[in-house]
C-alpha positions in Angstrom: 3.2 13.3 14.1 0.9 12.7 11.1 -0.6 9.2 10.5 0.0 7.9 7.0 -0.9 4.2 7.4 -2.5 1.7 9.7 -1.4 -2.0 9.5 -2.7 -5.2 11.0 -1.1 -7.3 12.4 2.0 -5.2 13.4 4.3 -7.8 12.0 3.4 -8.7 8.4 4.6 -11.8 6.6 6.9 -11.2 3.6 5.6 -12.6 0.4 3.3 -11.5 -2.4 1.7 -8.0 -2.0 -1.7 -7.4 -3.4 -2.5 -3.7 -4.3 -6.1 -2.5 -4.4 -7.4 -1.3 -7.8 -7.0 2.4 -7.0 -3.3 2.2 -6.3 -1.6 1.4 -9.6 1.1 4.1 -9.1 2.1 2.3 -5.9 2.3 -1.1 -7.6 4.7 0.1 -10.3 7.0 1.6 -7.7 7.0 -1.5 -5.5 7.8 -3.6 -8.5 10.7 -1.3 -9.5 12.1 -1.7 -5.9 11.8 -5.5 -6.2 8.6 -6.3 -4.3 6.5 -9.1 -5.9 3.3 -7.1 -6.4 0.0 -8.2 -7.9 -2.2 -5.4 -9.2 -5.4 -5.5 -11.2 -7.8 -2.6 -11.8 -10.8 -5.0 -11.4 -10.0 -6.6 -8.0 -13.3 -6.8 -6.0 -13.4 -6.3 -2.2 -14.6 -9.9 -1.8 -11.6 -11.2 -3.7 -9.1 -9.0 -1.8 -10.7 -9.9 1.5 -10.0 -13.6 1.0 -6.4 -13.4 -0.3 -3.3 -14.5 1.6 -0.4 -12.1 1.7 -0.4 -8.4 2.4 -3.2 -6.3 0.9 -2.6 -2.6 0.6 -5.7 -0.5 0.3 -7.3 2.9 1.0 -10.7 1.3 1.6 -11.4 1.3 5.4 -14.3 -1.2 4.9 -12.0 -3.7 3.3 -9.4 -3.1 6.0 -12.0 -3.8 8.7 -13.2 -7.0 6.9 -9.8 -8.6 6.3 -8.4 -11.0 8.8 -5.0 -11.2 7.2 -2.1 -8.8 6.8 -3.5 -5.4 5.6 -2.1 -1.9 5.2 -4.6 0.9 5.1 -3.2 4.1 3.6 -4.5 7.2 5.3 -3.2 9.9 2.9 -3.7 11.1 -0.6 0.0 11.6 -1.1 1.5 9.0 -3.4 5.1 9.3 -1.9 3.6 8.7 1.5 2.0 5.5 0.2 5.4 4.3 -0.8 7.0 5.3 2.5 4.3 3.5 4.6 4.4 0.4 2.3 8.2 0.1 2.5 8.3 0.6 6.2 5.7 -2.1 6.8 7.5 -4.5 4.4 10.9 -3.5 5.9 12.3 -2.9 2.4 14.9 -0.3 1.4 13.9 2.1 -1.4 16.6 0.9 -3.9 16.2 0.1 -7.6 18.8 -2.5 -8.5 19.3 -6.1 -9.5 16.1 -7.2 -7.9 13.9 -4.8 -9.7 10.9 -6.2 -11.5 9.0 -4.9 -14.5 6.8 -2.0 -13.3 4.2 -3.0 -15.9 3.7 -6.7 -15.3 6.0 -7.7 -12.4 8.1 -10.0 -14.6 11.8 -10.6 -14.1 14.2 -8.1 -15.9 17.2 -9.5 -17.7 20.2 -7.6 -19.2 20.4 -7.8 -23.0 22.7 -6.3 -25.7 21.0 -3.1 -26.9 21.6 -4.1 -30.5 19.1 -6.9 -30.1 16.4 -4.3 -29.5 16.9 -2.6 -32.9 13.6 -1.6 -34.3 11.9 -1.8 -30.9 13.6 1.2 -29.1 14.8 4.5 -30.5 18.2 4.4 -32.3 19.7 7.0 -29.9 18.9 4.6 -26.9 20.9 1.9 -28.6 23.8 4.3 -29.3 23.9 5.5 -25.6 23.3 2.2 -23.9 25.3 -0.9 -24.6 22.9 -3.0 -22.5 19.2 -2.7 -21.8 16.8 -4.4 -19.4 14.1 -6.6 -20.9 11.1 -8.1 -19.2 11.0 -11.8 -19.7 7.2 -11.8 -19.4 5.9 -8.9 -21.4 9.0 -8.1 -23.5 9.1 -4.4 -22.6 12.6 -2.7 -22.6 14.0 -0.4 -20.0 17.1 1.8 -20.0 18.7 4.6 -18.0 17.4 7.9 -19.5 16.5 11.4 -18.3 13.5 10.0 -16.4 16.0 8.4 -13.9 16.7 11.8 -12.4 13.0 12.0 -11.4 13.1 8.5 -10.1 16.2 9.3 -8.1 14.6 12.4 -6.6 11.6 10.4 -5.5 13.7 7.7 -3.9 15.8 10.3 -2.1 12.6 11.9 -0.8 11.3 8.5 0.3 14.6 7.8 2.1 14.4 11.1 3.9 10.8 10.6 4.9 11.4 7.1 6.2 14.0 8.5 8.6 11.3 10.8 10.0 8.6 8.0 10.4 8.0 5.2 12.9 5.6 2.3 13.4 3.9 2.3 16.9 1.6 -0.2 18.5 -2.0 0.9 18.7 -3.9 -2.0 20.2 -4.0 -4.9 17.7 -2.9 -2.6 14.9 0.1 -0.4 14.3 0.2 3.2 13.2 2.7 4.4 10.6 3.3 8.0 11.4 5.8 10.7 10.5 7.0 14.0 12.0 5.1 16.8 10.4 5.4 16.5 6.6 
């Protein structure tokens, strides 16, 4: 078994997730899966230490300082970050109606693609009768060739989750997986 995360307490409260400043990739994926995620590249350790909600970090010092729900990621592998986070949150790796804007975390709404004329490439409008638009930042999203890569990553995450477990380790719990 290989450890990929350490969480305290073992049962985290669902709610807002705060992602430490070095984990922007993870914040975008959590948002796409529908997890309300706050990310800033200028979070200070003092600020994160005092927040309510789950804080995800790679900083052992911050993990030790915090009293609240905290996930310490023990790997450099981005996909393993997502596996550990989703296991701790008990969330399935699915992109669907609950997806949030990966850039800002805003709610996505379906819009007629013709309303995006001049803001997205013409071929996108021709191929997609509807698009998703973020209500907060106005960014548009559509199904394109990049979705194959997203699908491969989600399949990999699903497979890894089936090989991982969360086990009590004193007041903390260890997220570990069969040899990866």
